[in-house]
C-alpha beads as a LAMMPS data file, in Angstrom:
LAMMPS data file: protein, C-alpha beads

378 atoms
377 bonds

1 atom types
1 bond types

-500.0 500.0 xlo xhi
-500.0 500.0 ylo yhi
-500.0 500.0 zlo zhi

Masses

1 110.0

Atoms # bond

1 1 1 113.369 381.567 -177.213
2 1 1 113.717 382.760 -181.070
3 1 1 114.875 380.748 -183.339
4 1 1 118.619 380.604 -184.182
5 1 1 119.750 381.517 -187.810
6 1 1 120.768 378.184 -188.952
7 1 1 117.088 376.903 -188.115
8 1 1 115.873 379.750 -190.368
9 1 1 114.409 378.692 -193.883
10 1 1 112.540 380.679 -196.768
11 1 1 108.973 380.517 -196.951
12 1 1 108.944 378.610 -200.152
13 1 1 112.060 376.280 -198.565
14 1 1 110.521 372.994 -198.116
15 1 1 110.814 371.818 -194.339
16 1 1 112.575 368.469 -193.154
17 1 1 110.765 365.899 -191.545
18 1 1 107.085 364.310 -193.122
19 1 1 105.567 364.438 -196.246
20 1 1 104.574 367.401 -198.057
21 1 1 100.921 368.183 -197.545
22 1 1 99.335 369.678 -201.336
23 1 1 98.374 372.990 -199.033
24 1 1 101.865 373.230 -198.073
25 1 1 103.447 372.710 -201.546
26 1 1 100.966 375.501 -202.606
27 1 1 101.841 377.656 -199.734
28 1 1 105.689 377.683 -200.925
29 1 1 104.409 378.252 -204.991
30 1 1 103.288 381.265 -203.515
31 1 1 105.979 382.231 -201.649
32 1 1 108.396 380.844 -204.429
33 1 1 106.671 383.958 -206.930
34 1 1 106.065 386.894 -204.304
35 1 1 110.112 388.085 -205.654
36 1 1 108.779 388.167 -209.538
37 1 1 105.654 390.550 -208.372
38 1 1 107.786 392.495 -206.088
39 1 1 109.775 393.160 -209.002
40 1 1 107.188 393.939 -211.490
41 1 1 105.882 396.397 -209.034
42 1 1 109.498 397.923 -208.956
43 1 1 109.257 398.600 -212.569
44 1 1 106.430 399.925 -212.453
45 1 1 107.864 402.726 -209.665
46 1 1 110.808 403.202 -211.804
47 1 1 108.133 403.806 -214.827
48 1 1 106.427 406.566 -212.376
49 1 1 109.673 408.191 -211.429
50 1 1 111.083 408.575 -215.027
51 1 1 108.322 410.187 -216.508
52 1 1 108.871 413.089 -214.215
53 1 1 112.413 413.320 -214.621
54 1 1 113.335 416.359 -217.371
55 1 1 115.187 414.517 -220.006
56 1 1 117.384 415.809 -222.835
57 1 1 116.324 418.643 -225.171
58 1 1 117.428 418.416 -228.539
59 1 1 118.339 421.324 -230.734
60 1 1 116.031 422.374 -233.725
61 1 1 115.132 424.382 -236.744
62 1 1 112.483 427.514 -236.878
63 1 1 111.939 426.176 -240.529
64 1 1 111.634 422.374 -239.657
65 1 1 107.881 422.421 -240.876
66 1 1 107.489 418.644 -239.512
67 1 1 107.721 420.366 -236.007
68 1 1 104.964 423.303 -237.102
69 1 1 101.839 421.085 -236.407
70 1 1 99.015 422.065 -234.147
71 1 1 98.787 420.806 -230.466
72 1 1 95.785 418.391 -230.157
73 1 1 94.315 419.231 -226.459
74 1 1 92.140 416.227 -226.825
75 1 1 93.632 413.098 -227.977
76 1 1 92.078 410.504 -229.636
77 1 1 93.388 407.891 -227.223
78 1 1 93.648 409.407 -223.453
79 1 1 96.468 407.673 -221.380
80 1 1 93.704 406.337 -219.224
81 1 1 92.065 404.816 -221.964
82 1 1 95.172 403.332 -223.648
83 1 1 95.590 401.270 -220.121
84 1 1 91.883 399.735 -220.197
85 1 1 92.737 398.582 -223.664
86 1 1 95.763 397.230 -223.698
87 1 1 96.625 396.197 -219.823
88 1 1 92.996 395.639 -217.972
89 1 1 90.725 393.649 -221.439
90 1 1 93.944 391.438 -222.068
91 1 1 94.301 390.429 -218.195
92 1 1 90.702 390.076 -218.002
93 1 1 90.449 387.982 -221.196
94 1 1 93.142 385.529 -219.566
95 1 1 91.441 385.213 -216.395
96 1 1 88.421 384.257 -217.950
97 1 1 90.066 381.885 -220.528
98 1 1 91.906 380.141 -217.772
99 1 1 89.425 380.077 -215.037
100 1 1 86.039 378.990 -217.341
101 1 1 87.658 376.816 -220.280
102 1 1 90.647 375.780 -218.925
103 1 1 89.726 375.803 -215.472
104 1 1 93.039 376.351 -214.312
105 1 1 94.462 379.200 -211.462
106 1 1 98.187 378.498 -212.500
107 1 1 97.330 379.638 -216.308
108 1 1 95.664 382.664 -214.533
109 1 1 98.771 383.497 -212.594
110 1 1 100.980 382.386 -215.786
111 1 1 99.329 384.891 -218.423
112 1 1 98.573 387.740 -216.128
113 1 1 102.174 387.724 -214.667
114 1 1 103.586 387.441 -217.904
115 1 1 101.404 390.461 -219.110
116 1 1 102.134 392.760 -216.394
117 1 1 105.932 392.250 -216.399
118 1 1 106.014 393.009 -220.391
119 1 1 104.069 395.932 -219.969
120 1 1 106.294 396.940 -217.156
121 1 1 109.343 396.279 -219.256
122 1 1 108.344 397.716 -222.286
123 1 1 107.192 401.251 -220.035
124 1 1 110.534 401.718 -218.624
125 1 1 112.795 400.868 -221.505
126 1 1 110.460 403.321 -223.354
127 1 1 110.411 406.062 -220.678
128 1 1 114.623 405.755 -220.958
129 1 1 114.733 406.174 -224.338
130 1 1 112.450 409.145 -224.827
131 1 1 114.247 410.993 -221.893
132 1 1 117.988 410.165 -223.526
133 1 1 117.035 410.911 -227.302
134 1 1 114.981 414.444 -226.598
135 1 1 113.151 414.003 -230.049
136 1 1 111.085 417.218 -230.318
137 1 1 107.396 416.342 -231.223
138 1 1 105.795 417.547 -234.089
139 1 1 103.468 419.958 -232.310
140 1 1 107.180 421.457 -230.914
141 1 1 106.492 424.996 -232.128
142 1 1 102.615 425.250 -230.928
143 1 1 104.095 424.386 -227.501
144 1 1 107.419 426.664 -227.723
145 1 1 105.324 429.280 -229.022
146 1 1 108.598 430.997 -230.678
147 1 1 109.161 434.479 -230.437
148 1 1 107.834 436.677 -233.677
149 1 1 111.414 438.210 -234.112
150 1 1 113.037 434.867 -234.735
151 1 1 109.571 433.235 -236.632
152 1 1 109.734 436.698 -239.435
153 1 1 113.685 436.313 -239.655
154 1 1 114.835 432.922 -239.818
155 1 1 118.118 432.042 -239.351
156 1 1 119.708 429.051 -241.096
157 1 1 121.299 427.992 -236.948
158 1 1 120.078 425.524 -234.815
159 1 1 117.638 426.818 -232.140
160 1 1 117.386 425.733 -228.596
161 1 1 114.335 425.457 -226.348
162 1 1 115.534 428.540 -224.375
163 1 1 113.991 430.433 -226.959
164 1 1 110.418 429.566 -226.397
165 1 1 108.581 431.501 -224.827
166 1 1 106.111 429.064 -223.121
167 1 1 107.295 426.153 -221.528
168 1 1 104.149 424.668 -219.679
169 1 1 104.073 421.945 -222.009
170 1 1 107.827 421.722 -223.239
171 1 1 108.913 419.221 -221.029
172 1 1 106.867 416.511 -222.704
173 1 1 107.617 418.066 -226.179
174 1 1 110.811 416.868 -226.558
175 1 1 109.571 412.860 -225.929
176 1 1 108.712 411.974 -229.243
177 1 1 110.987 409.276 -229.995
178 1 1 109.517 406.616 -229.400
179 1 1 106.049 406.325 -229.048
180 1 1 104.709 405.201 -225.576
181 1 1 101.607 404.759 -226.862
182 1 1 102.584 402.127 -229.490
183 1 1 104.948 400.665 -227.447
184 1 1 102.277 399.682 -224.704
185 1 1 99.419 399.157 -227.272
186 1 1 101.575 396.378 -229.479
187 1 1 103.487 395.014 -226.015
188 1 1 99.807 394.641 -224.516
189 1 1 97.981 393.564 -227.687
190 1 1 100.776 390.762 -228.781
191 1 1 101.193 389.117 -225.809
192 1 1 97.395 388.532 -225.787
193 1 1 97.500 387.208 -229.297
194 1 1 100.699 384.807 -228.348
195 1 1 98.132 383.652 -225.623
196 1 1 94.732 382.866 -227.946
197 1 1 97.565 381.648 -230.478
198 1 1 98.380 379.003 -228.398
199 1 1 94.912 378.216 -227.027
200 1 1 93.698 378.145 -230.265
201 1 1 96.145 375.898 -231.488
202 1 1 97.465 378.006 -234.325
203 1 1 99.519 375.423 -235.505
204 1 1 97.372 372.071 -235.506
205 1 1 97.858 371.939 -239.406
206 1 1 93.723 372.099 -239.698
207 1 1 93.764 375.675 -240.982
208 1 1 90.460 376.931 -239.398
209 1 1 90.239 380.879 -240.629
210 1 1 88.290 381.906 -237.396
211 1 1 91.519 381.978 -235.503
212 1 1 92.985 384.091 -238.169
213 1 1 90.319 386.455 -237.767
214 1 1 90.161 386.685 -233.885
215 1 1 93.489 387.389 -233.960
216 1 1 93.581 389.889 -236.201
217 1 1 91.116 391.966 -233.298
218 1 1 93.667 392.732 -231.240
219 1 1 96.263 393.399 -234.130
220 1 1 93.936 395.746 -235.278
221 1 1 93.497 397.400 -232.108
222 1 1 97.191 398.200 -231.278
223 1 1 97.798 399.745 -235.053
224 1 1 94.847 402.027 -234.414
225 1 1 95.899 403.418 -231.308
226 1 1 99.535 403.851 -233.271
227 1 1 97.862 405.462 -235.976
228 1 1 96.236 407.825 -233.661
229 1 1 99.206 409.361 -232.342
230 1 1 100.507 410.326 -235.933
231 1 1 96.610 412.109 -236.391
232 1 1 97.291 413.701 -233.242
233 1 1 100.780 415.337 -234.415
234 1 1 102.092 413.710 -230.947
235 1 1 104.226 411.375 -233.033
236 1 1 106.671 411.008 -236.445
237 1 1 106.169 407.610 -238.345
238 1 1 109.142 406.245 -237.459
239 1 1 108.419 406.951 -233.561
240 1 1 105.151 404.565 -233.683
241 1 1 107.086 401.600 -235.471
242 1 1 110.109 401.824 -233.521
243 1 1 107.408 401.515 -230.530
244 1 1 105.854 398.866 -232.370
245 1 1 108.573 397.054 -232.671
246 1 1 109.640 396.888 -228.614
247 1 1 106.103 396.497 -227.813
248 1 1 106.141 393.142 -229.832
249 1 1 109.580 392.395 -228.591
250 1 1 109.178 392.941 -224.876
251 1 1 105.840 390.584 -225.118
252 1 1 107.395 388.017 -226.643
253 1 1 110.215 387.588 -224.634
254 1 1 108.029 387.813 -221.155
255 1 1 105.445 385.403 -223.024
256 1 1 108.431 382.770 -223.355
257 1 1 109.235 383.123 -218.946
258 1 1 106.263 381.498 -218.415
259 1 1 105.187 379.475 -221.778
260 1 1 106.570 377.158 -224.369
261 1 1 106.624 378.689 -228.285
262 1 1 103.842 378.350 -230.253
263 1 1 105.679 375.686 -232.286
264 1 1 105.469 373.266 -229.083
265 1 1 103.529 370.170 -229.347
266 1 1 101.493 371.699 -226.170
267 1 1 102.064 375.067 -226.376
268 1 1 98.748 376.288 -224.722
269 1 1 100.032 374.790 -221.462
270 1 1 102.220 377.253 -218.876
271 1 1 105.280 375.963 -217.955
272 1 1 104.987 374.049 -214.415
273 1 1 105.793 375.563 -210.702
274 1 1 109.439 376.259 -209.897
275 1 1 108.269 373.572 -206.738
276 1 1 108.162 370.574 -207.824
277 1 1 105.723 367.827 -206.719
278 1 1 107.403 365.565 -204.259
279 1 1 109.066 362.512 -205.638
280 1 1 109.423 364.395 -209.485
281 1 1 113.167 364.283 -211.076
282 1 1 114.964 367.745 -211.197
283 1 1 115.530 369.086 -214.555
284 1 1 117.009 372.435 -216.083
285 1 1 113.916 372.396 -218.149
286 1 1 110.501 373.259 -216.540
287 1 1 107.993 370.712 -217.580
288 1 1 104.638 371.608 -219.041
289 1 1 101.843 372.154 -216.678
290 1 1 99.038 369.511 -216.261
291 1 1 95.601 370.580 -216.572
292 1 1 93.546 368.863 -214.212
293 1 1 90.416 369.072 -216.315
294 1 1 91.824 369.638 -220.160
295 1 1 89.740 371.949 -222.185
296 1 1 89.284 370.051 -225.530
297 1 1 89.243 366.767 -227.077
298 1 1 92.870 366.716 -227.389
299 1 1 94.586 368.117 -224.261
300 1 1 96.902 365.652 -223.642
301 1 1 99.729 366.118 -220.820
302 1 1 103.008 365.170 -220.677
303 1 1 103.843 362.178 -218.369
304 1 1 105.430 359.059 -217.933
305 1 1 105.590 356.914 -220.736
306 1 1 104.497 354.136 -218.585
307 1 1 101.936 355.492 -215.984
308 1 1 101.298 358.923 -216.521
309 1 1 102.828 360.481 -213.990
310 1 1 104.573 363.734 -214.395
311 1 1 108.340 363.717 -215.270
312 1 1 110.197 367.016 -215.719
313 1 1 112.817 364.703 -217.524
314 1 1 112.891 365.899 -221.080
315 1 1 114.075 362.135 -222.637
316 1 1 112.205 360.693 -220.669
317 1 1 108.155 362.790 -221.314
318 1 1 105.788 360.490 -222.913
319 1 1 102.951 362.643 -224.925
320 1 1 99.322 361.391 -224.299
321 1 1 96.305 362.685 -226.204
322 1 1 92.378 362.105 -226.789
323 1 1 90.592 362.345 -223.537
324 1 1 94.386 363.449 -221.398
325 1 1 93.904 360.550 -219.202
326 1 1 97.039 358.256 -218.950
327 1 1 95.938 355.041 -220.954
328 1 1 95.313 357.206 -224.001
329 1 1 92.171 356.727 -224.973
330 1 1 91.375 358.160 -228.763
331 1 1 94.461 359.092 -230.924
332 1 1 97.177 356.957 -228.505
333 1 1 100.549 358.318 -227.614
334 1 1 103.809 358.319 -227.698
335 1 1 106.241 356.979 -225.527
336 1 1 110.043 357.660 -225.622
337 1 1 111.371 355.273 -222.564
338 1 1 113.403 352.481 -223.283
339 1 1 112.166 349.113 -221.909
340 1 1 109.014 346.725 -222.849
341 1 1 106.340 348.129 -225.033
342 1 1 103.215 349.444 -223.194
343 1 1 99.622 348.683 -225.057
344 1 1 97.927 351.872 -225.477
345 1 1 94.218 350.447 -225.614
346 1 1 91.146 351.585 -228.018
347 1 1 92.884 353.001 -230.647
348 1 1 95.512 353.225 -233.051
349 1 1 98.608 354.457 -231.223
350 1 1 102.248 354.687 -231.074
351 1 1 103.960 351.808 -228.929
352 1 1 104.808 353.631 -225.677
353 1 1 108.685 351.793 -225.439
354 1 1 111.386 349.881 -227.587
355 1 1 114.098 347.667 -226.891
356 1 1 117.569 349.194 -228.049
357 1 1 117.811 350.711 -231.129
358 1 1 113.969 349.962 -232.201
359 1 1 110.865 351.820 -232.243
360 1 1 107.701 350.045 -231.908
361 1 1 104.537 350.772 -233.606
362 1 1 100.940 349.051 -231.668
363 1 1 98.106 347.640 -233.611
364 1 1 94.264 348.379 -233.424
365 1 1 93.078 346.649 -230.086
366 1 1 93.012 346.679 -226.454
367 1 1 96.735 346.327 -225.796
368 1 1 99.694 345.677 -227.987
369 1 1 103.297 344.724 -226.277
370 1 1 106.774 345.173 -227.775
371 1 1 106.698 341.393 -228.639
372 1 1 103.708 341.349 -230.915
373 1 1 104.338 344.923 -232.631
374 1 1 106.361 345.383 -235.443
375 1 1 109.768 346.698 -235.442
376 1 1 111.393 349.613 -237.102
377 1 1 114.908 350.132 -236.798
378 1 1 115.735 353.902 -235.973

Bonds

1 1 1 2
2 1 2 3
3 1 3 4
4 1 4 5
5 1 5 6
6 1 6 7
7 1 7 8
8 1 8 9
9 1 9 10
10 1 10 11
11 1 11 12
12 1 12 13
13 1 13 14
14 1 14 15
15 1 15 16
16 1 16 17
17 1 17 18
18 1 18 19
19 1 19 20
20 1 20 21
21 1 21 22
22 1 22 23
23 1 23 24
24 1 24 25
25 1 25 26
26 1 26 27
27 1 27 28
28 1 28 29
29 1 29 30
30 1 30 31
31 1 31 32
32 1 32 33
33 1 33 34
34 1 34 35
35 1 35 36
36 1 36 37
37 1 37 38
38 1 38 39
39 1 39 40
40 1 40 41
41 1 41 42
42 1 42 43
43 1 43 44
44 1 44 45
45 1 45 46
46 1 46 47
47 1 47 48
48 1 48 49
49 1 49 50
50 1 50 51
51 1 51 52
52 1 52 53
53 1 53 54
54 1 54 55
55 1 55 56
56 1 56 57
57 1 57 58
58 1 58 59
59 1 59 60
60 1 60 61
61 1 61 62
62 1 62 63
63 1 63 64
64 1 64 65
65 1 65 66
66 1 66 67
67 1 67 68
68 1 68 69
69 1 69 70
70 1 70 71
71 1 71 72
72 1 72 73
73 1 73 74
74 1 74 75
75 1 75 76
76 1 76 77
77 1 77 78
78 1 78 79
79 1 79 80
80 1 80 81
81 1 81 82
82 1 82 83
83 1 83 84
84 1 84 85
85 1 85 86
86 1 86 87
87 1 87 88
88 1 88 89
89 1 89 90
90 1 90 91
91 1 91 92
92 1 92 93
93 1 93 94
94 1 94 95
95 1 95 96
96 1 96 97
97 1 97 98
98 1 98 99
99 1 99 100
100 1 100 101
101 1 101 102
102 1 102 103
103 1 103 104
104 1 104 105
105 1 105 106
106 1 106 107
107 1 107 108
108 1 108 109
109 1 109 110
110 1 110 111
111 1 111 112
112 1 112 113
113 1 113 114
114 1 114 115
115 1 115 116
116 1 116 117
117 1 117 118
118 1 118 119
119 1 119 120
120 1 120 121
121 1 121 122
122 1 122 123
123 1 123 124
124 1 124 125
125 1 125 126
126 1 126 127
127 1 127 128
128 1 128 129
129 1 129 130
130 1 130 131
131 1 131 132
132 1 132 133
133 1 133 134
134 1 134 135
135 1 135 136
136 1 136 137
137 1 137 138
138 1 138 139
139 1 139 140
140 1 140 141
141 1 141 142
142 1 142 143
143 1 143 144
144 1 144 145
145 1 145 146
146 1 146 147
147 1 147 148
148 1 148 149
149 1 149 150
150 1 150 151
151 1 151 152
152 1 152 153
153 1 153 154
154 1 154 155
155 1 155 156
156 1 156 157
157 1 157 158
158 1 158 159
159 1 159 160
160 1 160 161
161 1 161 162
162 1 162 163
163 1 163 164
164 1 164 165
165 1 165 166
166 1 166 167
167 1 167 168
168 1 168 169
169 1 169 170
170 1 170 171
171 1 171 172
172 1 172 173
173 1 173 174
174 1 174 175
175 1 175 176
176 1 176 177
177 1 177 178
178 1 178 179
179 1 179 180
180 1 180 181
181 1 181 182
182 1 182 183
183 1 183 184
184 1 184 185
185 1 185 186
186 1 186 187
187 1 187 188
188 1 188 189
189 1 189 190
190 1 190 191
191 1 191 192
192 1 192 193
193 1 193 194
194 1 194 195
195 1 195 196
196 1 196 197
197 1 197 198
198 1 198 199
199 1 199 200
200 1 200 201
201 1 201 202
202 1 202 203
203 1 203 204
204 1 204 205
205 1 205 206
206 1 206 207
207 1 207 208
208 1 208 209
209 1 209 210
210 1 210 211
211 1 211 212
212 1 212 213
213 1 213 214
214 1 214 215
215 1 215 216
216 1 216 217
217 1 217 218
218 1 218 219
219 1 219 220
220 1 220 221
221 1 221 222
222 1 222 223
223 1 223 224
224 1 224 225
225 1 225 226
226 1 226 227
227 1 227 228
228 1 228 229
229 1 229 230
230 1 230 231
231 1 231 232
232 1 232 233
233 1 233 234
234 1 234 235
235 1 235 236
236 1 236 237
237 1 237 238
238 1 238 239
239 1 239 240
240 1 240 241
241 1 241 242
242 1 242 243
243 1 243 244
244 1 244 245
245 1 245 246
246 1 246 247
247 1 247 248
248 1 248 249
249 1 249 250
250 1 250 251
251 1 251 252
252 1 252 253
253 1 253 254
254 1 254 255
255 1 255 256
256 1 256 257
257 1 257 258
258 1 258 259
259 1 259 260
260 1 260 261
261 1 261 262
262 1 262 263
263 1 263 264
264 1 264 265
265 1 265 266
266 1 266 267
267 1 267 268
268 1 268 269
269 1 269 270
270 1 270 271
271 1 271 272
272 1 272 273
273 1 273 274
274 1 274 275
275 1 275 276
276 1 276 277
277 1 277 278
278 1 278 279
279 1 279 280
280 1 280 281
281 1 281 282
282 1 282 283
283 1 283 284
284 1 284 285
285 1 285 286
286 1 286 287
287 1 287 288
288 1 288 289
289 1 289 290
290 1 290 291
291 1 291 292
292 1 292 293
293 1 293 294
294 1 294 295
295 1 295 296
296 1 296 297
297 1 297 298
298 1 298 299
299 1 299 300
300 1 300 301
301 1 301 302
302 1 302 303
303 1 303 304
304 1 304 305
305 1 305 306
306 1 306 307
307 1 307 308
308 1 308 309
309 1 309 310
310 1 310 311
311 1 311 312
312 1 312 313
313 1 313 314
314 1 314 315
315 1 315 316
316 1 316 317
317 1 317 318
318 1 318 319
319 1 319 320
320 1 320 321
321 1 321 322
322 1 322 323
323 1 323 324
324 1 324 325
325 1 325 326
326 1 326 327
327 1 327 328
328 1 328 329
329 1 329 330
330 1 330 331
331 1 331 332
332 1 332 333
333 1 333 334
334 1 334 335
335 1 335 336
336 1 336 337
337 1 337 338
338 1 338 339
339 1 339 340
340 1 340 341
341 1 341 342
342 1 342 343
343 1 343 344
344 1 344 345
345 1 345 346
346 1 346 347
347 1 347 348
348 1 348 349
349 1 349 350
350 1 350 351
351 1 351 352
352 1 352 353
353 1 353 354
354 1 354 355
355 1 355 356
356 1 356 357
357 1 357 358
358 1 358 359
359 1 359 360
360 1 360 361
361 1 361 362
362 1 362 363
363 1 363 364
364 1 364 365
365 1 365 366
366 1 366 367
367 1 367 368
368 1 368 369
369 1 369 370
370 1 370 371
371 1 371 372
372 1 372 373
373 1 373 374
374 1 374 375
375 1 375 376
376 1 376 377
377 1 377 378
């Protein structure tokens, strides 16, 4: 007997009855992100189909010297090299960093999914604009092979593509705006910049110069790829600049779907999965993911201000620094939950709680309660 329609549940929906195991929860998390991957693959399919479409072709003047550059048989950065440099390399770096340093599968999943989404969105949008704008490339005349009768006695009127004697390379000759190489390169490299900047705590106010030099590498890579398009006479300067802006915006948008802003205290952590742990409080704000093994000395975690339990309530979060343990050894922690104050232990810290209208600050020692701490009006 088959199951009735009323008993059907989606794979990512928790089934009633009994406590959910960690394996069942991970399986539901896996299924909950299948639509994201399907949509991303669909976007790449659209990009592939749009590349075959014959788009709009603008009129041009045979006296326009900006279209009279030679056709480069071999590009400095071919498409396959662009895909490897700005797509595969950032993905490998994200996976290795998440696996070796963060030791977090969830960070690797969030990083790769965000990268693939950003590249898919950017590439598809780029092709839509290319086939719609129909701007001639700088090497159009070399592709078009205008008849000598037209070039020897040029008129002041505009000419269409129908005057060309060679149409084998003409379809791509009217896709100058904006640069696909530039948008793809800046999208992949800028996503990598955001990812690494968050992991290196670029805003920790300590001013380590090596961080800036490391982040300069992907930025320089995207810049050189963009410049190469003008060296090959495939694009005008405005095409390259517009492509860079679109790529940066696409990377930023996709990155923020899975990671907090760089200004956040724990920007190096991805948002938690959509499937919350049993007993968690539902909230519209996704909490930050708690790594099982924080990478650095101040790799803290968001948790309840008393016991270090993960909390999804943005008004009930306590930030724990030091070794990332609920006890907050090291620099102490900040608790935001009202009530009796809790001691921080082994260091100067900020008390975990306060009475109504007051904040408590813990002193040095194994633990300070709200009765023993100084109160400061809010």
